[in-house]
PQR file of N, CA, C, O and H, with PARSE charges and radii, in Angstrom:
ATOM      1  N   MET A   1       6.340 -22.177  10.340 -0.4000 1.5000
ATOM      2  CA  MET A   1       6.515 -20.816  10.318 -0.0000 2.0000
ATOM      3  C   MET A   1       4.780 -20.736  10.118  0.5500 1.7000
ATOM      4  O   MET A   1       3.929 -21.491   9.648 -0.5500 1.4000
ATOM      5  N   LYS A   2       4.785 -19.517  10.688 -0.4000 1.5000
ATOM      6  CA  LYS A   2       3.068 -19.446  10.216 -0.0000 2.0000
ATOM      7  C   LYS A   2       3.148 -17.780   9.308  0.5500 1.7000
ATOM      8  O   LYS A   2       3.823 -16.792   9.595 -0.5500 1.4000
ATOM      9  H   LYS A   2       5.477 -18.903  11.070  0.4000 1.0000
ATOM     10  N   ILE A   3       2.028 -18.027   7.985 -0.4000 1.5000
ATOM     11  CA  ILE A   3       2.147 -17.016   6.842 -0.0000 2.0000
ATOM     12  C   ILE A   3       0.818 -16.888   6.747  0.5500 1.7000
ATOM     13  O   ILE A   3       0.071 -17.858   6.616 -0.5500 1.4000
ATOM     14  H   ILE A   3       1.479 -18.830   7.752  0.4000 1.0000
ATOM     15  N   THR A   4       0.341 -15.416   6.820 -0.4000 1.5000
ATOM     16  CA  THR A   4      -0.988 -14.907   6.263 -0.0000 2.0000
ATOM     17  C   THR A   4      -0.705 -14.655   4.376  0.5500 1.7000
ATOM     18  O   THR A   4       0.308 -14.168   3.874 -0.5500 1.4000
ATOM     19  H   THR A   4       0.948 -14.628   6.926  0.4000 1.0000
ATOM     20  N   VAL A   5      -1.729 -15.071   3.763 -0.4000 1.5000
ATOM     21  CA  VAL A   5      -1.747 -14.763   2.238 -0.0000 2.0000
ATOM     22  C   VAL A   5      -3.386 -14.118   2.307  0.5500 1.7000
ATOM     23  O   VAL A   5      -4.442 -14.587   2.732 -0.5500 1.4000
ATOM     24  H   VAL A   5      -2.553 -15.466   4.171  0.4000 1.0000
ATOM     25  N   ALA A   6      -3.009 -12.794   1.659 -0.4000 1.5000
ATOM     26  CA  ALA A   6      -4.276 -12.264   1.316 -0.0000 2.0000
ATOM     27  C   ALA A   6      -4.883 -12.106   0.018  0.5500 1.7000
ATOM     28  O   ALA A   6      -4.326 -11.440  -0.855 -0.5500 1.4000
ATOM     29  H   ALA A   6      -2.152 -12.412   1.314  0.4000 1.0000
ATOM     30  N   GLY A   7      -6.131 -12.750  -0.184 -0.4000 1.5000
ATOM     31  CA  GLY A   7      -6.664 -13.158  -1.188 -0.0000 2.0000
ATOM     32  C   GLY A   7      -6.541 -14.373  -1.705  0.5500 1.7000
ATOM     33  O   GLY A   7      -5.480 -14.964  -1.907 -0.5500 1.4000
ATOM     34  H   GLY A   7      -6.583 -13.291   0.525  0.4000 1.0000
ATOM     35  N   VAL A   8      -8.003 -14.888  -1.999 -0.4000 1.5000
ATOM     36  CA  VAL A   8      -7.756 -16.605  -2.645 -0.0000 2.0000
ATOM     37  C   VAL A   8      -8.319 -16.502  -4.277  0.5500 1.7000
ATOM     38  O   VAL A   8      -9.256 -17.172  -4.712 -0.5500 1.4000
ATOM     39  H   VAL A   8      -8.865 -14.408  -1.835  0.4000 1.0000
ATOM     40  N   GLY A   9      -7.787 -15.836  -4.806 -0.4000 1.5000
ATOM     41  CA  GLY A   9      -7.799 -15.952  -6.033 -0.0000 2.0000
ATOM     42  C   GLY A   9      -6.899 -17.021  -6.733  0.5500 1.7000
ATOM     43  O   GLY A   9      -6.349 -17.970  -6.176 -0.5500 1.4000
ATOM     44  H   GLY A   9      -7.026 -15.292  -4.454  0.4000 1.0000
ATOM     45  N   TYR A  10      -6.854 -16.718  -7.957 -0.4000 1.5000
ATOM     46  CA  TYR A  10      -5.744 -18.290  -8.689 -0.0000 2.0000
ATOM     47  C   TYR A  10      -4.295 -17.793  -8.090  0.5500 1.7000
ATOM     48  O   TYR A  10      -3.613 -18.774  -7.792 -0.5500 1.4000
ATOM     49  H   TYR A  10      -7.300 -15.946  -8.410  0.4000 1.0000
ATOM     50  N   VAL A  11      -3.681 -16.626  -7.849 -0.4000 1.5000
ATOM     51  CA  VAL A  11      -2.265 -16.397  -6.953 -0.0000 2.0000
ATOM     52  C   VAL A  11      -2.545 -16.710  -5.520  0.5500 1.7000
ATOM     53  O   VAL A  11      -1.759 -17.456  -4.937 -0.5500 1.4000
ATOM     54  H   VAL A  11      -4.236 -15.830  -8.091  0.4000 1.0000
ATOM     55  N   GLY A  12      -3.377 -16.318  -5.012 -0.4000 1.5000
ATOM     56  CA  GLY A  12      -3.462 -16.286  -3.674 -0.0000 2.0000
ATOM     57  C   GLY A  12      -3.635 -17.858  -2.961  0.5500 1.7000
ATOM     58  O   GLY A  12      -3.084 -18.297  -1.952 -0.5500 1.4000
ATOM     59  H   GLY A  12      -4.016 -15.712  -5.486  0.4000 1.0000
ATOM     60  N   LEU A  13      -4.539 -18.469  -3.817 -0.4000 1.5000
ATOM     61  CA  LEU A  13      -5.093 -19.867  -3.297 -0.0000 2.0000
ATOM     62  C   LEU A  13      -3.999 -20.719  -3.802  0.5500 1.7000
ATOM     63  O   LEU A  13      -3.653 -21.727  -3.187 -0.5500 1.4000
ATOM     64  H   LEU A  13      -4.987 -18.112  -4.637  0.4000 1.0000
ATOM     65  N   SER A  14      -3.397 -20.307  -5.003 -0.4000 1.5000
ATOM     66  CA  SER A  14      -2.004 -21.201  -5.181 -0.0000 2.0000
ATOM     67  C   SER A  14      -0.648 -21.136  -3.990  0.5500 1.7000
ATOM     68  O   SER A  14      -0.058 -22.033  -3.388 -0.5500 1.4000
ATOM     69  H   SER A  14      -3.679 -19.488  -5.502  0.4000 1.0000
ATOM     70  N   LEU A  15      -0.538 -20.024  -3.992 -0.4000 1.5000
ATOM     71  CA  LEU A  15       0.166 -19.750  -3.253 -0.0000 2.0000
ATOM     72  C   LEU A  15       0.038 -20.133  -1.487  0.5500 1.7000
ATOM     73  O   LEU A  15       0.959 -20.625  -0.836 -0.5500 1.4000
ATOM     74  H   LEU A  15      -1.018 -19.296  -4.481  0.4000 1.0000
ATOM     75  N   ALA A  16      -1.171 -19.813  -1.001 -0.4000 1.5000
ATOM     76  CA  ALA A  16      -1.697 -20.552   0.287 -0.0000 2.0000
ATOM     77  C   ALA A  16      -1.602 -22.426   0.015  0.5500 1.7000
ATOM     78  O   ALA A  16      -1.166 -23.069   0.970 -0.5500 1.4000
ATOM     79  H   ALA A  16      -1.919 -19.413  -1.530  0.4000 1.0000
ATOM     80  N   THR A  17      -1.853 -22.905  -0.768 -0.4000 1.5000
ATOM     81  CA  THR A  17      -1.792 -24.244  -0.906 -0.0000 2.0000
ATOM     82  C   THR A  17      -0.682 -24.754  -0.681  0.5500 1.7000
ATOM     83  O   THR A  17      -0.547 -25.522   0.271 -0.5500 1.4000
ATOM     84  H   THR A  17      -2.207 -22.383  -1.543  0.4000 1.0000
ATOM     85  N   LEU A  18       0.405 -24.422  -1.549 -0.4000 1.5000
ATOM     86  CA  LEU A  18       1.541 -24.634  -1.627 -0.0000 2.0000
ATOM     87  C   LEU A  18       2.433 -24.554  -0.312  0.5500 1.7000
ATOM     88  O   LEU A  18       3.151 -25.478   0.072 -0.5500 1.4000
ATOM     89  H   LEU A  18       0.296 -23.798  -2.323  0.4000 1.0000
ATOM     90  N   PHE A  19       2.289 -23.277   0.355 -0.4000 1.5000
ATOM     91  CA  PHE A  19       2.571 -23.119   1.724 -0.0000 2.0000
ATOM     92  C   PHE A  19       2.066 -23.884   2.913  0.5500 1.7000
ATOM     93  O   PHE A  19       2.624 -24.266   3.942 -0.5500 1.4000
ATOM     94  H   PHE A  19       1.706 -22.526   0.043  0.4000 1.0000
ATOM     95  N   ALA A  20       0.989 -23.976   2.515 -0.4000 1.5000
ATOM     96  CA  ALA A  20       0.320 -25.123   3.652 -0.0000 2.0000
ATOM     97  C   ALA A  20       0.504 -26.601   3.719  0.5500 1.7000
ATOM     98  O   ALA A  20      -0.109 -27.327   4.501 -0.5500 1.4000
ATOM     99  H   ALA A  20       0.535 -23.665   1.680  0.4000 1.0000
ATOM    100  N   GLN A  21       1.526 -27.063   2.709 -0.4000 1.5000
ATOM    101  CA  GLN A  21       1.959 -28.195   2.736 -0.0000 2.0000
ATOM    102  C   GLN A  21       3.035 -28.492   3.692  0.5500 1.7000
ATOM    103  O   GLN A  21       3.395 -29.648   3.917 -0.5500 1.4000
ATOM    104  H   GLN A  21       2.024 -26.474   2.073  0.4000 1.0000
ATOM    105  N   ASN A  22       3.660 -27.244   4.375 -0.4000 1.5000
ATOM    106  CA  ASN A  22       4.648 -27.331   5.449 -0.0000 2.0000
ATOM    107  C   ASN A  22       4.516 -26.250   6.192  0.5500 1.7000
ATOM    108  O   ASN A  22       5.395 -26.196   7.052 -0.5500 1.4000
ATOM    109  H   ASN A  22       3.368 -26.305   4.192  0.4000 1.0000
ATOM    110  N   HIS A  23       3.833 -25.436   6.209 -0.4000 1.5000
ATOM    111  CA  HIS A  23       3.585 -24.190   7.293 -0.0000 2.0000
ATOM    112  C   HIS A  23       1.690 -24.130   7.766  0.5500 1.7000
ATOM    113  O   HIS A  23       0.701 -24.564   7.174 -0.5500 1.4000
ATOM    114  H   HIS A  23       3.118 -25.480   5.511  0.4000 1.0000
ATOM    115  N   GLU A  24       1.804 -23.590   8.715 -0.4000 1.5000
ATOM    116  CA  GLU A  24       0.650 -22.821   9.244 -0.0000 2.0000
ATOM    117  C   GLU A  24      -0.027 -21.863   8.259  0.5500 1.7000
ATOM    118  O   GLU A  24       0.380 -20.714   8.430 -0.5500 1.4000
ATOM    119  H   GLU A  24       2.607 -23.237   9.195  0.4000 1.0000
ATOM    120  N   VAL A  25      -0.745 -21.953   7.485 -0.4000 1.5000
ATOM    121  CA  VAL A  25      -1.089 -20.693   6.605 -0.0000 2.0000
ATOM    122  C   VAL A  25      -2.657 -20.244   6.972  0.5500 1.7000
ATOM    123  O   VAL A  25      -3.557 -21.083   6.929 -0.5500 1.4000
ATOM    124  H   VAL A  25      -1.076 -22.886   7.346  0.4000 1.0000
ATOM    125  N   LYS A  26      -2.858 -19.133   7.263 -0.4000 1.5000
ATOM    126  CA  LYS A  26      -3.921 -18.492   7.388 -0.0000 2.0000
ATOM    127  C   LYS A  26      -4.062 -17.548   6.100  0.5500 1.7000
ATOM    128  O   LYS A  26      -3.160 -16.781   5.764 -0.5500 1.4000
ATOM    129  H   LYS A  26      -2.126 -18.452   7.298  0.4000 1.0000
ATOM    130  N   ALA A  27      -5.321 -17.679   5.382 -0.4000 1.5000
ATOM    131  CA  ALA A  27      -5.439 -17.251   3.965 -0.0000 2.0000
ATOM    132  C   ALA A  27      -6.673 -15.981   4.450  0.5500 1.7000
ATOM    133  O   ALA A  27      -7.499 -16.343   5.288 -0.5500 1.4000
ATOM    134  H   ALA A  27      -6.054 -18.302   5.655  0.4000 1.0000
ATOM    135  N   VAL A  28      -6.756 -14.682   3.968 -0.4000 1.5000
ATOM    136  CA  VAL A  28      -7.595 -14.056   4.252 -0.0000 2.0000
ATOM    137  C   VAL A  28      -8.371 -13.519   2.966  0.5500 1.7000
ATOM    138  O   VAL A  28      -7.678 -13.349   1.963 -0.5500 1.4000
ATOM    139  H   VAL A  28      -6.085 -14.387   3.287  0.4000 1.0000
ATOM    140  N   THR A  29      -9.840 -13.210   2.878 -0.4000 1.5000
ATOM    141  CA  THR A  29     -10.902 -12.808   1.877 -0.0000 2.0000
ATOM    142  C   THR A  29     -11.894 -12.022   2.395  0.5500 1.7000
ATOM    143  O   THR A  29     -12.303 -12.103   3.553 -0.5500 1.4000
ATOM    144  H   THR A  29     -10.403 -13.347   3.693  0.4000 1.0000
ATOM    145  N   THR A  30     -12.289 -11.266   1.561 -0.4000 1.5000
ATOM    146  CA  THR A  30     -13.474 -10.502   1.583 -0.0000 2.0000
ATOM    147  C   THR A  30     -14.496 -10.780   0.980  0.5500 1.7000
ATOM    148  O   THR A  30     -15.529 -10.111   0.947 -0.5500 1.4000
ATOM    149  H   THR A  30     -11.957 -11.200   0.620  0.4000 1.0000
ATOM    150  N   THR A  31     -14.247 -11.945   0.379 -0.4000 1.5000
ATOM    151  CA  THR A  31     -15.871 -12.816  -0.078 -0.0000 2.0000
ATOM    152  C   THR A  31     -16.272 -13.580   0.509  0.5500 1.7000
ATOM    153  O   THR A  31     -15.418 -14.460   0.613 -0.5500 1.4000
ATOM    154  H   THR A  31     -13.408 -12.489   0.405  0.4000 1.0000
ATOM    155  N   PRO A  32     -17.223 -13.848   1.068 -0.5600 1.5000
ATOM    156  CA  PRO A  32     -18.003 -14.615   1.929  0.2800 2.0000
ATOM    157  C   PRO A  32     -18.422 -15.927   1.299  0.5500 1.7000
ATOM    158  O   PRO A  32     -18.796 -16.861   2.009 -0.5500 1.4000
ATOM    159  N   ALA A  33     -18.380 -15.994   0.291 -0.4000 1.5000
ATOM    160  CA  ALA A  33     -18.969 -17.394  -0.414 -0.0000 2.0000
ATOM    161  C   ALA A  33     -17.733 -17.941  -0.792  0.5500 1.7000
ATOM    162  O   ALA A  33     -17.837 -19.143  -1.034 -0.5500 1.4000
ATOM    163  H   ALA A  33     -18.076 -15.236  -0.285  0.4000 1.0000
ATOM    164  N   LYS A  34     -16.343 -17.387  -0.963 -0.4000 1.5000
ATOM    165  CA  LYS A  34     -15.298 -17.837  -1.126 -0.0000 2.0000
ATOM    166  C   LYS A  34     -14.990 -18.737   0.453  0.5500 1.7000
ATOM    167  O   LYS A  34     -14.767 -19.940   0.595 -0.5500 1.4000
ATOM    168  H   LYS A  34     -16.259 -16.410  -0.767  0.4000 1.0000
ATOM    169  N   ALA A  35     -15.074 -17.704   1.455 -0.4000 1.5000
ATOM    170  CA  ALA A  35     -14.312 -18.504   2.545 -0.0000 2.0000
ATOM    171  C   ALA A  35     -15.450 -19.634   2.879  0.5500 1.7000
ATOM    172  O   ALA A  35     -15.002 -20.668   3.375 -0.5500 1.4000
ATOM    173  H   ALA A  35     -15.255 -16.727   1.340  0.4000 1.0000
ATOM    174  N   GLU A  36     -16.888 -19.570   2.667 -0.4000 1.5000
ATOM    175  CA  GLU A  36     -17.666 -20.907   3.019 -0.0000 2.0000
ATOM    176  C   GLU A  36     -17.178 -21.728   2.282  0.5500 1.7000
ATOM    177  O   GLU A  36     -17.234 -22.867   2.746 -0.5500 1.4000
ATOM    178  H   GLU A  36     -17.252 -18.731   2.264  0.4000 1.0000
ATOM    179  N   LYS A  37     -16.678 -21.635   1.236 -0.4000 1.5000
ATOM    180  CA  LYS A  37     -16.262 -22.800   0.141 -0.0000 2.0000
ATOM    181  C   LYS A  37     -15.014 -23.603   0.954  0.5500 1.7000
ATOM    182  O   LYS A  37     -14.891 -24.814   1.139 -0.5500 1.4000
ATOM    183  H   LYS A  37     -16.632 -20.710   0.860  0.4000 1.0000
ATOM    184  N   LEU A  38     -14.262 -22.654   1.312 -0.4000 1.5000
ATOM    185  CA  LEU A  38     -12.914 -23.031   1.730 -0.0000 2.0000
ATOM    186  C   LEU A  38     -12.860 -23.862   3.037  0.5500 1.7000
ATOM    187  O   LEU A  38     -12.059 -24.791   3.140 -0.5500 1.4000
ATOM    188  H   LEU A  38     -14.362 -21.670   1.162  0.4000 1.0000
ATOM    189  N   ASP A  39     -13.690 -23.536   4.009 -0.4000 1.5000
ATOM    190  CA  ASP A  39     -14.167 -24.034   5.351 -0.0000 2.0000
ATOM    191  C   ASP A  39     -14.340 -25.289   5.174  0.5500 1.7000
ATOM    192  O   ASP A  39     -13.934 -26.143   5.961 -0.5500 1.4000
ATOM    193  H   ASP A  39     -14.341 -22.781   3.925  0.4000 1.0000
ATOM    194  N   GLN A  40     -15.146 -25.587   3.804 -0.4000 1.5000
ATOM    195  CA  GLN A  40     -15.859 -26.964   3.591 -0.0000 2.0000
ATOM    196  C   GLN A  40     -14.572 -27.657   2.648  0.5500 1.7000
ATOM    197  O   GLN A  40     -14.923 -28.738   2.175 -0.5500 1.4000
ATOM    198  H   GLN A  40     -15.475 -24.893   3.164  0.4000 1.0000
ATOM    199  N   PHE A  41     -13.257 -27.284   2.307 -0.4000 1.5000
ATOM    200  CA  PHE A  41     -12.203 -27.937   1.651 -0.0000 2.0000
ATOM    201  C   PHE A  41     -12.960 -27.910   0.501  0.5500 1.7000
ATOM    202  O   PHE A  41     -12.949 -28.984  -0.101 -0.5500 1.4000
ATOM    203  H   PHE A  41     -12.972 -26.406   2.691  0.4000 1.0000
ATOM    204  N   ILE A  42     -13.603 -27.046   0.007 -0.4000 1.5000
ATOM    205  CA  ILE A  42     -14.103 -26.953  -1.777 -0.0000 2.0000
ATOM    206  C   ILE A  42     -13.241 -25.962  -2.244  0.5500 1.7000
ATOM    207  O   ILE A  42     -13.211 -24.931  -1.572 -0.5500 1.4000
ATOM    208  H   ILE A  42     -13.612 -26.174   0.497  0.4000 1.0000
ATOM    209  N   SER A  43     -12.324 -26.041  -3.523 -0.4000 1.5000
ATOM    210  CA  SER A  43     -11.696 -25.100  -4.133 -0.0000 2.0000
ATOM    211  C   SER A  43     -12.498 -24.280  -5.073  0.5500 1.7000
ATOM    212  O   SER A  43     -12.828 -24.748  -6.163 -0.5500 1.4000
ATOM    213  H   SER A  43     -12.348 -26.878  -4.069  0.4000 1.0000
ATOM    214  N   PRO A  44     -12.911 -22.777  -4.615 -0.5600 1.5000
ATOM    215  CA  PRO A  44     -13.559 -21.723  -5.578  0.2800 2.0000
ATOM    216  C   PRO A  44     -12.977 -21.648  -6.580  0.5500 1.7000
ATOM    217  O   PRO A  44     -13.576 -20.895  -7.348 -0.5500 1.4000
ATOM    218  N   ILE A  45     -11.670 -22.236  -7.189 -0.4000 1.5000
ATOM    219  CA  ILE A  45     -11.331 -22.388  -8.528 -0.0000 2.0000
ATOM    220  C   ILE A  45     -10.949 -23.728  -9.098  0.5500 1.7000
ATOM    221  O   ILE A  45     -10.652 -24.704  -8.409 -0.5500 1.4000
ATOM    222  H   ILE A  45     -11.184 -22.847  -6.565  0.4000 1.0000
ATOM    223  N   GLN A  46     -10.981 -23.695 -10.430 -0.4000 1.5000
ATOM    224  CA  GLN A  46     -10.492 -25.223 -10.959 -0.0000 2.0000
ATOM    225  C   GLN A  46      -9.438 -24.952 -11.282  0.5500 1.7000
ATOM    226  O   GLN A  46      -8.997 -24.110 -12.064 -0.5500 1.4000
ATOM    227  H   GLN A  46     -11.223 -22.903 -10.990  0.4000 1.0000
ATOM    228  N   ASP A  47      -8.749 -26.092 -10.320 -0.4000 1.5000
ATOM    229  CA  ASP A  47      -7.138 -26.484 -10.554 -0.0000 2.0000
ATOM    230  C   ASP A  47      -7.206 -27.671  -9.775  0.5500 1.7000
ATOM    231  O   ASP A  47      -7.726 -27.661  -8.659 -0.5500 1.4000
ATOM    232  H   ASP A  47      -9.107 -26.776  -9.685  0.4000 1.0000
ATOM    233  N   ASP A  48      -6.596 -28.948 -10.413 -0.4000 1.5000
ATOM    234  CA  ASP A  48      -6.387 -30.228 -10.022 -0.0000 2.0000
ATOM    235  C   ASP A  48      -5.721 -30.306  -8.976  0.5500 1.7000
ATOM    236  O   ASP A  48      -6.073 -30.902  -7.958 -0.5500 1.4000
ATOM    237  H   ASP A  48      -6.173 -28.956 -11.320  0.4000 1.0000
ATOM    238  N   GLU A  49      -4.538 -29.612  -9.171 -0.4000 1.5000
ATOM    239  CA  GLU A  49      -3.690 -29.699  -7.602 -0.0000 2.0000
ATOM    240  C   GLU A  49      -4.261 -29.250  -6.376  0.5500 1.7000
ATOM    241  O   GLU A  49      -4.065 -29.859  -5.324 -0.5500 1.4000
ATOM    242  H   GLU A  49      -4.253 -29.128  -9.998  0.4000 1.0000
ATOM    243  N   ILE A  50      -5.007 -28.142  -6.454 -0.4000 1.5000
ATOM    244  CA  ILE A  50      -5.455 -27.678  -5.245 -0.0000 2.0000
ATOM    245  C   ILE A  50      -6.753 -28.373  -4.912  0.5500 1.7000
ATOM    246  O   ILE A  50      -7.203 -28.272  -3.771 -0.5500 1.4000
ATOM    247  H   ILE A  50      -5.167 -27.647  -7.308  0.4000 1.0000
ATOM    248  N   GLU A  51      -7.389 -29.082  -5.851 -0.4000 1.5000
ATOM    249  CA  GLU A  51      -8.534 -29.905  -5.599 -0.0000 2.0000
ATOM    250  C   GLU A  51      -7.757 -31.228  -4.962  0.5500 1.7000
ATOM    251  O   GLU A  51      -8.088 -31.550  -3.820 -0.5500 1.4000
ATOM    252  H   GLU A  51      -7.023 -29.164  -6.778  0.4000 1.0000
ATOM    253  N   ARG A  52      -7.104 -31.732  -5.400 -0.4000 1.5000
ATOM    254  CA  ARG A  52      -6.440 -32.947  -5.154 -0.0000 2.0000
ATOM    255  C   ARG A  52      -5.950 -32.388  -3.220  0.5500 1.7000
ATOM    256  O   ARG A  52      -6.459 -32.866  -2.206 -0.5500 1.4000
ATOM    257  H   ARG A  52      -6.835 -31.471  -6.327  0.4000 1.0000
ATOM    258  N   PHE A  53      -5.204 -31.639  -3.257 -0.4000 1.5000
ATOM    259  CA  PHE A  53      -4.797 -30.981  -1.959 -0.0000 2.0000
ATOM    260  C   PHE A  53      -5.823 -31.232  -1.035  0.5500 1.7000
ATOM    261  O   PHE A  53      -5.786 -32.097  -0.159 -0.5500 1.4000
ATOM    262  H   PHE A  53      -4.790 -31.251  -4.080  0.4000 1.0000
ATOM    263  N   PHE A  54      -6.856 -30.349  -1.288 -0.4000 1.5000
ATOM    264  CA  PHE A  54      -8.418 -30.086  -0.462 -0.0000 2.0000
ATOM    265  C   PHE A  54      -8.598 -31.550  -0.167  0.5500 1.7000
ATOM    266  O   PHE A  54      -8.672 -31.903   1.010 -0.5500 1.4000
ATOM    267  H   PHE A  54      -6.886 -29.647  -1.999  0.4000 1.0000
ATOM    268  N   ALA A  55      -8.655 -32.208  -0.894 -0.4000 1.5000
ATOM    269  CA  ALA A  55      -9.417 -33.723  -0.762 -0.0000 2.0000
ATOM    270  C   ALA A  55      -8.574 -34.480   0.126  0.5500 1.7000
ATOM    271  O   ALA A  55      -9.160 -35.342   0.780 -0.5500 1.4000
ATOM    272  H   ALA A  55      -8.595 -31.921  -1.850  0.4000 1.0000
ATOM    273  N   GLU A  56      -6.957 -34.321   0.355 -0.4000 1.5000
ATOM    274  CA  GLU A  56      -6.290 -35.201   1.120 -0.0000 2.0000
ATOM    275  C   GLU A  56      -6.128 -34.304   2.229  0.5500 1.7000
ATOM    276  O   GLU A  56      -5.580 -34.805   3.211 -0.5500 1.4000
ATOM    277  H   GLU A  56      -6.480 -33.620  -0.177  0.4000 1.0000
ATOM    278  N   ALA A  57      -6.475 -33.086   2.313 -0.4000 1.5000
ATOM    279  CA  ALA A  57      -6.376 -32.250   3.606 -0.0000 2.0000
ATOM    280  C   ALA A  57      -7.633 -32.821   4.597  0.5500 1.7000
ATOM    281  O   ALA A  57      -7.456 -33.341   5.699 -0.5500 1.4000
ATOM    282  H   ALA A  57      -6.920 -32.679   1.515  0.4000 1.0000
ATOM    283  N   LYS A  58      -9.114 -32.569   3.852 -0.4000 1.5000
ATOM    284  CA  LYS A  58     -10.123 -33.232   4.402 -0.0000 2.0000
ATOM    285  C   LYS A  58     -10.369 -34.531   4.864  0.5500 1.7000
ATOM    286  O   LYS A  58     -11.289 -34.832   5.624 -0.5500 1.4000
ATOM    287  H   LYS A  58      -9.258 -32.147   2.957  0.4000 1.0000
ATOM    288  N   ALA A  59      -9.369 -35.450   4.304 -0.4000 1.5000
ATOM    289  CA  ALA A  59      -9.360 -36.875   4.737 -0.0000 2.0000
ATOM    290  C   ALA A  59      -8.987 -37.261   5.698  0.5500 1.7000
ATOM    291  O   ALA A  59      -9.246 -38.276   6.344 -0.5500 1.4000
ATOM    292  H   ALA A  59      -8.621 -35.205   3.687  0.4000 1.0000
ATOM    293  N   GLY A  60      -7.914 -35.910   5.944 -0.4000 1.5000
ATOM    294  CA  GLY A  60      -6.848 -36.007   7.203 -0.0000 2.0000
ATOM    295  C   GLY A  60      -5.428 -36.682   6.542  0.5500 1.7000
ATOM    296  O   GLY A  60      -4.549 -37.016   7.337 -0.5500 1.4000
ATOM    297  H   GLY A  60      -7.704 -35.085   5.419  0.4000 1.0000
ATOM    298  N   GLU A  61      -5.273 -36.825   5.491 -0.4000 1.5000
ATOM    299  CA  GLU A  61      -3.956 -37.220   4.739 -0.0000 2.0000
ATOM    300  C   GLU A  61      -2.797 -36.105   5.356  0.5500 1.7000
ATOM    301  O   GLU A  61      -1.700 -36.449   5.798 -0.5500 1.4000
ATOM    302  H   GLU A  61      -5.987 -36.555   4.845  0.4000 1.0000
ATOM    303  N   ARG A  62      -3.206 -34.953   5.295 -0.4000 1.5000
ATOM    304  CA  ARG A  62      -2.265 -33.979   5.272 -0.0000 2.0000
ATOM    305  C   ARG A  62      -2.493 -33.204   6.507  0.5500 1.7000
ATOM    306  O   ARG A  62      -3.189 -32.189   6.462 -0.5500 1.4000
ATOM    307  H   ARG A  62      -4.096 -34.674   4.936  0.4000 1.0000
ATOM    308  N   THR A  63      -2.023 -33.560   7.469 -0.4000 1.5000
ATOM    309  CA  THR A  63      -2.134 -33.175   8.856 -0.0000 2.0000
ATOM    310  C   THR A  63      -1.377 -31.715   9.217  0.5500 1.7000
ATOM    311  O   THR A  63      -1.592 -31.099  10.262 -0.5500 1.4000
ATOM    312  H   THR A  63      -1.458 -34.384   7.505  0.4000 1.0000
ATOM    313  N   GLN A  64      -0.559 -31.325   8.283 -0.4000 1.5000
ATOM    314  CA  GLN A  64       0.030 -29.988   8.431 -0.0000 2.0000
ATOM    315  C   GLN A  64      -0.884 -28.708   7.638  0.5500 1.7000
ATOM    316  O   GLN A  64      -0.473 -27.574   7.391 -0.5500 1.4000
ATOM    317  H   GLN A  64      -0.384 -31.825   7.435  0.4000 1.0000
ATOM    318  N   ALA A  65      -2.027 -29.191   7.384 -0.4000 1.5000
ATOM    319  CA  ALA A  65      -2.761 -28.125   6.640 -0.0000 2.0000
ATOM    320  C   ALA A  65      -3.677 -27.325   7.682  0.5500 1.7000
ATOM    321  O   ALA A  65      -4.566 -27.815   8.378 -0.5500 1.4000
ATOM    322  H   ALA A  65      -2.361 -30.112   7.585  0.4000 1.0000
ATOM    323  N   HIS A  66      -3.423 -26.496   7.655 -0.4000 1.5000
ATOM    324  CA  HIS A  66      -3.978 -25.382   8.720 -0.0000 2.0000
ATOM    325  C   HIS A  66      -4.756 -24.243   7.835  0.5500 1.7000
ATOM    326  O   HIS A  66      -4.097 -23.362   7.284 -0.5500 1.4000
ATOM    327  H   HIS A  66      -2.700 -26.098   7.089  0.4000 1.0000
ATOM    328  N   TYR A  67      -6.114 -24.292   7.725 -0.4000 1.5000
ATOM    329  CA  TYR A  67      -6.465 -23.281   6.891 -0.0000 2.0000
ATOM    330  C   TYR A  67      -7.612 -22.722   7.867  0.5500 1.7000
ATOM    331  O   TYR A  67      -8.316 -23.406   8.610 -0.5500 1.4000
ATOM    332  H   TYR A  67      -6.650 -25.007   8.173  0.4000 1.0000
ATOM    333  N   ASN A  68      -7.647 -21.167   7.684 -0.4000 1.5000
ATOM    334  CA  ASN A  68      -8.206 -20.383   8.464 -0.0000 2.0000
ATOM    335  C   ASN A  68      -8.739 -19.108   7.283  0.5500 1.7000
ATOM    336  O   ASN A  68      -7.996 -18.144   7.105 -0.5500 1.4000
ATOM    337  H   ASN A  68      -7.075 -20.612   7.081  0.4000 1.0000
ATOM    338  N   TYR A  69      -9.683 -19.184   6.742 -0.4000 1.5000
ATOM    339  CA  TYR A  69      -9.922 -18.297   5.935 -0.0000 2.0000
ATOM    340  C   TYR A  69     -10.882 -16.824   6.323  0.5500 1.7000
ATOM    341  O   TYR A  69     -11.521 -16.238   5.448 -0.5500 1.4000
ATOM    342  H   TYR A  69     -10.287 -19.968   6.886  0.4000 1.0000
ATOM    343  N   ARG A  70     -10.851 -16.425   7.593 -0.4000 1.5000
ATOM    344  CA  ARG A  70     -11.389 -15.742   7.844 -0.0000 2.0000
ATOM    345  C   ARG A  70     -10.770 -14.586   8.792  0.5500 1.7000
ATOM    346  O   ARG A  70     -11.473 -13.642   9.153 -0.5500 1.4000
ATOM    347  H   ARG A  70     -10.332 -16.901   8.303  0.4000 1.0000
TER
END
């Protein structure tokens, strides 16, 4: 399933990360600084689970994680 999430604050990023575990996710933000961080798999918010997920996705351990934050 393809899912789009608007906003990458605490709620939007949490939902996008949760959905990305089993679906293709596109998260949209109007904040260029957040988009740049997310493109590098760096969470703009402090959350242990999101940071763990990003580390696994960056390392290729989560092949189903598709991020496009633009």
